[in-house]
N, C-alpha and C positions, 0 to 999 in steps of 0.2 A: 504493500500500500504506500502511495506517495506521501511524503511529509507535506503538511499544510502550511503555506506561507501566511495566508489571511483567511479568516473564517468569520462570516457574519451570520449570527444566529437569531432569528425571530426579532429582527430590528424593528422597533416601533417608535415613532416620534409624533407627538401630538402638541398642538399649540392652542392656547386658551386666550381668547380676546373678547371682551364685552359680553361675557356670558356664553360665548359660542366656542365649541371645540372643533378643531380641524386636524384631521389625521394626515400627516405628510408621508408617513411610512406605516405600513400595516403588516408586521410580521414577515419581513423580507429576510431571506437566508441565501447565502452564496458561499462558494469556496474557491480560493485560488491556490493551486498546489505550488510547492516549492520549486519543483522541476518537472518537465522542462518549462522554460519561460513561455508565457502565454499572453495573448491579448483578449481580455474578457470585456465584452461590450455591454454597457448598461444603457438600454434604449427606451425611448418613450417620448411622448409629446411634452410640451411645457406644462408644468404642474403635476407631472406623473410621480415625482419624488426622487428623481435620479440625482439632482444636485444636492438634495438633503442627505441622501445616502453618501455621496462623495464627501460632503462636509463632515459627516459623522465619522467616516473612516479616517479623515485627516485630523480629527480631533477638534474641529471648529464648532461642532454642534454635539451636544450631549443627548444620547437616546433617552426616551421616556422609559423604555424597557427593552430587553434583549441585550446581546453582547457582541462586541467586535474584538476578535482575538488575533494577535500577531504572533506567529510561531508558538501558539498555545497559551499565550498570556493575554488576559483581558486588558485592553489598552486603557480602560478606566482606572486600573489599579497600578499603572506604571509609576515607578519612582522617578525622581527628577533626572537621574542619570539614564534610566531606561527610556524616558521621554525623549531625551536628546538623541539617543541611538535610534529610536523609532522615527524621529523627524529626519534623520540622515537616511534611513533605509526606505522611507516612504515619502516620496517627493510629489509635488503638484505642478501641473501646467494648466493655466486657466484660459477661459474663453477670450477675454479681452487682452491682447498683447501689449496694449498701451497703458491700461489702468494700473498694472502692477509696477510700473516704473516710476521712480521719483524724477520728475522733469528737470530738477536742479542739479542732478549729478550725471557724470559721464558713465557710460556703460561699464567701464573698468571697475567702478566701485561695486557694482552688482556682484562681481566675482570676488573682489578683495574682501568684502565683508564676510562672505561665506567661508573663504579660506581661513580668515582669522577666527571666526566663530567655531569652526570645527577643527582648527589646528591641522590643516591639510599639508602645509609646507613649512620648511625650516628657513627658507631664504626667498628673496624676491625672484631669483632666477628659477627656483623650483616652482614657485607660484605661477610665474609666467608660462612655464612649460605645461603645467596642469591646465591652465586656461586655454592655451593654444590647442592642446589635445582635445579638450571638450568642444571647442569651436570647430575644429576640423571634422569631428564626428558629424556635425550638422551642416557641413559644407561652407563654413565661413572662416576667413582669416582674421586674426586679431587686429592687424594693421588697418583693416577695413572698418572696424566698428568700435574698438575699445576706447578711443579718444573722442567719440561722438556722443551727443546727447540723444535721448530717445526720439525726439521729434525729427531728427535727421535721418532716421531709419524707416524703411518700409514696414508694413504690417507683417509681411512674411519674415523679414529679418528679425524683428522683435520677437516673433513667436519661436523662431529657431534658436534665438539666443536664450529664451526661457527653457527650451529643451536642453541646450548646452549647460545652462546653470543647474538644472536637475541632474544631468549626467555627471557633472563635476564631482558629486558626492558618491558616485558609484552605487546608486540605490538598488534595492531589490524590486521595488514596485514604484511606478509612476501613475498617479491618478490624473488623467488628462480630461478635463471638463470642457467639452465642446472646443477642442483646440484648433479646429479648422473652419469654424462657422463664420469667422470674420475675415477670411482671406479668399482670394479668387481661385479659380479652378487649378491653374498651374501651380500655385503655391500650396494649395491643398494636397496635390499629389506629392509634392516634395516633402511636406511635413509627415504625411502618412508613410512615405518611404523611410524617413528617419525613424519612425516608430518601429517599422518592420526590421530595420537593420539593428536597432538597439535590442530588440527581442532576439534576433537570430545570432548576432555577432557578439553581443555583450551580456546576454542572459538576463535582461531586464524585462519584467512583466509589466503589463499595463492594465488599468481599469479605464476603458475608453468610454466616457460619458457622451452620448450623442442622441440627436433626434433623426439623424440621417442614416437610414438603414442601408443605403447604397454603399456608404463607406464602411459600415459595419460588416457588410457582406464581403467587401474587398479585403479587409485586413483582419477581421475577427476570427478567433478560434472558437470561443464560446459566446453566447449571448443570453442576456436576461432582459426580458421586456416588462416594463412597469406600466401600470395604468391605475390612476387614482391612488397611488401609494402602495399598490399590491403587485406582487410578482405573478404575472399571469401566464408566462411561458418562458422556458429556458431549455438550453441544449446546445449542440454544436451549431455555430452561426449559420453555416451553409444549409444544414438540414432544416433548421427552424424557418429561415427566410424562404426556402424553396417549398416547404410544406408546413405552413403554420396550422395549428389546431384550434387555438382560441379565436373567437369571432373578432375581437378587437385587434388581435395580431394580424388577422387576415385583412382587415380594413387598413391597418397601418402599412402593411407590406404592399397591399394593392394600390396604395397612393404613390408608390415609387414610379417615376416616369421611365418607361422602357422605350428606347429608340426603335422605330419601325422603319427598316430600310425600304419598305414598299411605298412609303409616303414621302413625296418630295416636298421641300419647303415652298417651292414656287407654284404648287398646284392650287387651283382655286377650290374653295370649300365645296362648291356645288358640282365640281367636275367628277366626283366619285359616283354621282347618281346615274341611274340608267345602266 
């Protein structure tokens, strides 16, 4: 039996406001094995609970009930030193590649703070080597970006730099919350390719949070579909997307646009009649 890297058991999160109770998560469970590295997709529309689940795994949100365990230990019971190790092992890449940057500092500081916080290097030369390695993994050279401010970079560069920042710590798991939703198609493919290479070449697993089932089909190993805070379908990504069982999953998957080579763009709408 494979060792378990991350296990979510019966995760429930409710919010109370003005006498009303809203359930963001309702008994969600999932498992990410230690090996081999995998991309597990958490899919669903807005309000399905997927970001609440991601924030709970990252420790930003406390569950109402249920547990999240990392290598067999409930993350709610971690000591301060264990929390530091967990934050190093479980990194995050967020949807908005601009909102996470401080506009007053150059990109270099993003890496310098991390290296100092986790004592990754003994000298400036060693630190620069680590930074260059991380940037090279995502297809960027340090001389292109390190002395620039965030507003001087494209959205795709900012998002790849966040991937590099996460990789710098050599994590076991990256929680990627809609990492390609705010970039164009060409950059989307580039970032998804980075995720695949980090999985295959560096042994890093991903929780890929998305509403886009076409990208989940493209890179996902497993998929968990949420609806109204509930896990309604799970399994191997290709099998679930090709043969969904739950009615909502069928509707969600049925909404994916499929190109039809028999239809030409310049054809008049009424020309198919007769």
